[in-house]
C-alpha positions in Angstrom: 117.0 115.8 79.6 118.2 114.6 82.9 116.1 112.0 84.7 115.7 111.9 88.5 116.6 108.8 90.5 114.2 106.8 92.7 114.9 105.4 96.2 112.9 102.5 97.6 112.8 100.5 100.9 111.6 97.0 100.5 109.8 97.3 103.8 107.7 100.1 102.4 106.8 98.3 99.1 103.4 96.9 99.0 103.3 93.0 99.4 100.8 91.4 96.8 99.4 88.2 97.9 99.1 86.2 94.6 98.1 82.9 96.3 98.3 81.3 99.7 101.9 80.1 98.7 103.2 83.0 96.7 103.6 86.7 97.3 105.6 89.5 95.8 106.8 93.1 95.8 107.5 94.8 92.5 109.6 97.8 91.5 109.3 98.9 87.9 111.4 101.2 86.0 111.3 102.3 82.3 113.6 99.5 81.0 113.6 96.9 83.9 111.7 95.5 86.8 112.8 94.0 90.0 110.6 91.5 91.8 111.0 90.2 95.4 109.2 86.9 95.4 108.2 84.9 98.5 107.3 81.2 97.9 106.3 78.6 100.5 107.6 75.1 100.3 105.9 73.3 97.6 104.6 76.2 95.7 104.7 75.5 91.9 104.8 78.3 89.3 103.4 76.6 86.2 105.3 76.3 83.0 105.3 79.5 81.0 107.5 81.7 78.8 107.8 85.5 78.2 109.7 87.8 75.9 111.6 89.3 78.9 115.1 88.2 79.7 115.1 87.1 83.4 117.6 86.7 86.2 116.5 84.8 89.4 118.8 85.3 92.4 118.0 83.1 95.4 118.4 84.9 98.6 117.0 82.2 100.9 115.9 78.6 100.3 115.8 77.1 96.9 113.8 76.5 93.6 113.8 73.6 91.2 113.4 74.7 87.6 112.3 72.7 84.7 113.6 74.3 81.6 112.3 73.7 77.9 109.0 72.9 76.5 109.6 69.3 77.3 110.9 70.2 80.7 113.9 67.8 80.4 116.5 70.1 81.8 116.1 70.4 85.5 118.2 72.8 87.6 118.2 73.3 91.4 119.1 76.9 92.2 119.9 77.4 95.9 120.7 80.3 98.2 123.5 82.4 96.8 123.0 81.2 93.3 121.7 82.9 90.1 119.9 81.5 87.1 119.6 83.4 83.8 116.6 82.6 81.7 116.7 84.0 78.1 113.8 85.4 76.3 111.1 82.9 75.2 112.5 80.0 77.0 109.9 77.8 78.7 110.3 77.4 82.5 108.5 76.0 85.5 109.6 76.2 89.2 108.8 74.6 92.5 110.0 75.8 95.9 112.1 73.1 97.6 111.7 75.0 100.8 110.4 78.4 101.9 112.2 80.7 99.5 112.9 84.3 98.8 114.2 85.2 95.4 114.9 88.4 93.6 114.0 88.4 89.9 115.1 90.9 87.4 113.3 91.4 84.0 114.3 93.4 81.0 112.2 94.9 79.6 109.6 95.1 82.5 106.9 92.4 82.5 103.8 93.9 80.9 101.8 90.8 82.1 102.3 91.8 85.7 98.9 93.5 85.4 95.8 92.7 87.4 94.6 90.4 84.6 97.9 88.5 84.9 97.7 88.3 88.7 94.2 86.8 88.4 95.5 84.2 86.0 98.5 83.3 88.1 96.3 83.1 91.2 94.2 80.4 89.4 97.2 78.6 88.0 99.7 78.5 91.0 99.5 74.9 92.1 99.1 74.8 95.8 98.4 71.0 95.9 102.0 70.3 96.7 102.0 72.4 99.9 103.4 70.5 102.8 
């Protein structure tokens, strides 16, 4: 059975305000998810892991990632660079400046539900805001 294609324009995708420092737009297919993520300088995404494989492509700005449960590996990913995060790898991120990134998840994140959004809103650390 043939499936139809879907066409989207980012400017027409709803912007979800997760916290004062983080907003996003999501496109979800059957087997992958694309997330446009806007982070203000100083926004911290707390350490977490998920079963999904993730690619993070920085379009503007930069993110510092702490990798691993002990957060010993530190990687700065800047505009034009891509970070691959395998399934179940612990990671945390901080926006080094105002940042736009494009995240790709496979399979789609099931925790991007309203419940997950509420949890993320309460956990995103805005104390580092400049």
